C-alpha positions as CSV (number, residue, x, y, z in Angstrom):
1,M,-8.0,-4.4,-12.6
2,K,-7.4,-3.3,-15.9
3,F,-3.8,-2.9,-17.1
4,F,-2.3,0.1,-17.5
5,D,-2.6,0.1,-21.3
6,D,-6.2,-0.5,-21.1
7,M,-6.8,2.5,-19.1
8,Q,-7.6,6.2,-20.4
9,I,-7.6,9.5,-19.2
10,G,-11.5,10.0,-17.8
11,D,-12.1,6.6,-16.9
12,L,-14.6,6.6,-13.8
13,R,-15.3,4.2,-11.4
14,E,-18.2,4.1,-8.3
15,I,-15.8,2.3,-5.5
16,G,-18.6,2.0,-3.2
17,K,-20.7,3.4,-0.5
18,H,-20.1,3.9,3.3
19,Q,-22.5,4.9,6.3
20,F,-20.7,6.7,9.1
21,T,-22.5,5.9,12.5
22,A,-21.9,7.3,15.9
23,E,-20.4,4.0,17.3
24,E,-17.9,3.6,14.7
25,I,-17.2,7.5,14.4
26,K,-16.5,7.1,18.7
27,R,-14.4,3.8,18.1
28,F,-12.1,5.1,15.2
29,A,-11.5,8.5,17.4
30,R,-10.8,6.3,20.9
31,S,-8.1,4.6,18.9
32,F,-6.5,7.0,16.1
33,D,-8.2,10.4,16.4
34,P,-9.5,11.5,20.1
35,Q,-10.4,14.6,19.8
36,P,-13.5,15.6,21.7
37,F,-15.9,16.4,18.6
38,H,-15.3,12.9,17.5
39,L,-15.8,11.0,20.8
40,D,-18.9,12.8,22.5
41,E,-22.1,14.3,21.2
42,E,-22.4,17.1,23.7
43,E,-18.6,18.2,23.2
44,A,-19.4,18.3,19.4
45,R,-22.4,20.1,19.6
46,R,-20.5,22.7,21.7
47,S,-17.5,22.7,18.9
48,H,-17.2,24.7,15.6
49,F,-18.7,21.4,14.0
50,G,-21.9,21.6,15.8
51,A,-22.4,17.6,16.0
52,L,-20.6,14.7,16.5
53,C,-18.5,14.0,12.9
54,A,-15.7,11.6,11.8
55,S,-12.3,12.1,11.7
56,G,-10.7,12.9,8.5
57,W,-8.5,9.9,9.0
58,H,-11.5,8.1,9.5
59,T,-13.0,9.0,6.2
60,T,-9.6,8.3,4.5
61,A,-9.4,4.8,5.9
62,A,-13.1,3.8,4.8
63,C,-12.2,5.0,1.4
64,M,-9.0,3.2,1.3
65,R,-11.1,-0.1,2.4
66,L,-13.4,0.7,-0.3
67,I,-10.8,0.8,-2.9
68,V,-9.3,-2.6,-1.9
69,D,-12.5,-4.5,-1.6
70,Y,-13.2,-3.1,-5.2
71,H,-10.2,-4.4,-6.8
72,K,-10.5,-7.8,-5.1
73,G,-14.0,-8.0,-6.4
74,L,-12.9,-7.1,-9.7
75,A,-10.1,-9.3,-9.8
76,A,-12.3,-12.2,-8.5
77,E,-14.9,-11.4,-11.7
78,M,-12.0,-11.0,-14.1
79,I,-10.8,-14.6,-12.7
80,A,-14.3,-16.0,-13.4
81,R,-14.4,-14.9,-16.9
82,G,-10.8,-16.5,-17.4
83,E,-9.0,-13.3,-17.7
84,R,-5.8,-12.4,-15.6
85,P,-5.9,-8.8,-13.6
86,A,-3.4,-6.6,-13.6
87,K,-1.2,-6.3,-11.1
88,I,-1.4,-3.4,-8.9
89,G,2.1,-2.3,-7.7
90,P,3.0,0.1,-4.4
91,S,2.1,3.5,-4.2
92,P,4.1,6.3,-4.2
93,G,2.3,8.8,-2.3
94,F,-0.9,11.2,-2.9
95,K,-1.4,14.8,-3.0
96,N,-4.2,17.2,-2.3
97,L,-5.8,15.5,0.5
98,K,-9.1,17.6,1.4
99,W,-11.6,17.0,3.8
100,R,-14.2,19.2,2.3
101,K,-17.0,19.5,4.7
102,P,-17.8,17.7,8.0
103,I,-19.0,14.1,7.9
104,Y,-21.9,13.6,10.6
105,A,-23.0,10.6,12.2
106,G,-25.5,9.2,10.1
107,D,-24.1,10.4,6.8
108,T,-23.6,8.0,3.8
109,V,-20.7,8.7,1.7
110,T,-20.3,7.5,-2.2
111,F,-16.9,7.4,-3.2
112,A,-15.8,7.6,-7.1
113,S,-12.0,7.7,-8.8
114,E,-11.6,9.2,-12.1
115,V,-8.1,8.9,-13.9
116,I,-6.5,11.9,-14.4
117,E,-3.0,11.0,-15.4
118,L,-1.2,8.3,-17.2
119,R,2.6,7.8,-17.7
120,P,4.6,5.0,-18.5
121,S,7.4,4.3,-15.6
122,A,10.8,5.6,-16.4
123,S,12.4,3.2,-13.9
124,R,10.2,0.3,-14.1
125,P,9.1,-0.3,-17.8
126,Q,6.8,-3.1,-16.7
127,W,4.8,-0.6,-15.1
128,G,2.7,2.4,-15.9
129,V,2.1,5.1,-12.9
130,V,-1.7,6.4,-12.7
131,R,-3.1,9.0,-11.1
132,M,-6.7,9.1,-9.9
133,L,-8.8,11.9,-8.3
134,T,-10.8,10.3,-5.8
135,Q,-14.1,12.0,-4.3
136,G,-16.3,11.3,-1.8
137,T,-20.2,12.7,-2.1
138,N,-22.8,12.9,1.0
139,Q,-26.2,11.9,0.5
140,K,-27.0,15.3,-0.1
141,G,-24.8,15.3,-2.9
142,E,-22.2,17.4,-1.1
143,R,-18.2,16.9,-2.1
144,V,-16.9,16.1,1.4
145,Y,-13.8,14.5,0.5
146,E,-10.9,14.5,-2.1
147,I,-7.8,13.2,-2.9
148,E,-5.3,12.4,-5.7
149,N,-4.3,9.1,-5.4
150,I,-0.9,7.6,-7.3
151,A,-0.2,3.9,-7.8
152,F,1.9,1.7,-9.9
153,I,-0.3,-0.3,-12.3
154,E,1.1,-3.3,-14.6
155,R,1.4,-2.9,-18.0
156,R,0.3,-5.7,-20.7
157,T,3.4,-4.7,-22.7
158,A,6.8,-3.1,-21.7
């Protein structure tokens, strides 16, 4: 992870891709969001969605997994070059979560994040607060997911 001091508004990064299979959609729904249009193709066909679709929470969880994996990979690359990656602190939350379009079985969503706000932490001078706009786009180029996530990122200098 870059240090807060090395980030700029507009920095863009592709987090990764995830394909939502019918089995995975159903497995997540059985555990966390057991609504008929996430569990059964026939029920989903008769719903306003028209076909089996992923829970919005499933989409959010898949995105979070890709973010964590992305940061782990970036840290490993930095360590291999002899660099120390910045620490990522806790997240004080998120804003504006939007499930813009259904994600259907078989869809592949590409997630990317853009830095939209940077500010030093007033209460923790060793940290900066970063606000990112993370978006998911399906294989048709349609934006299907959006969230503004916020995190504390270590500063190189306090």
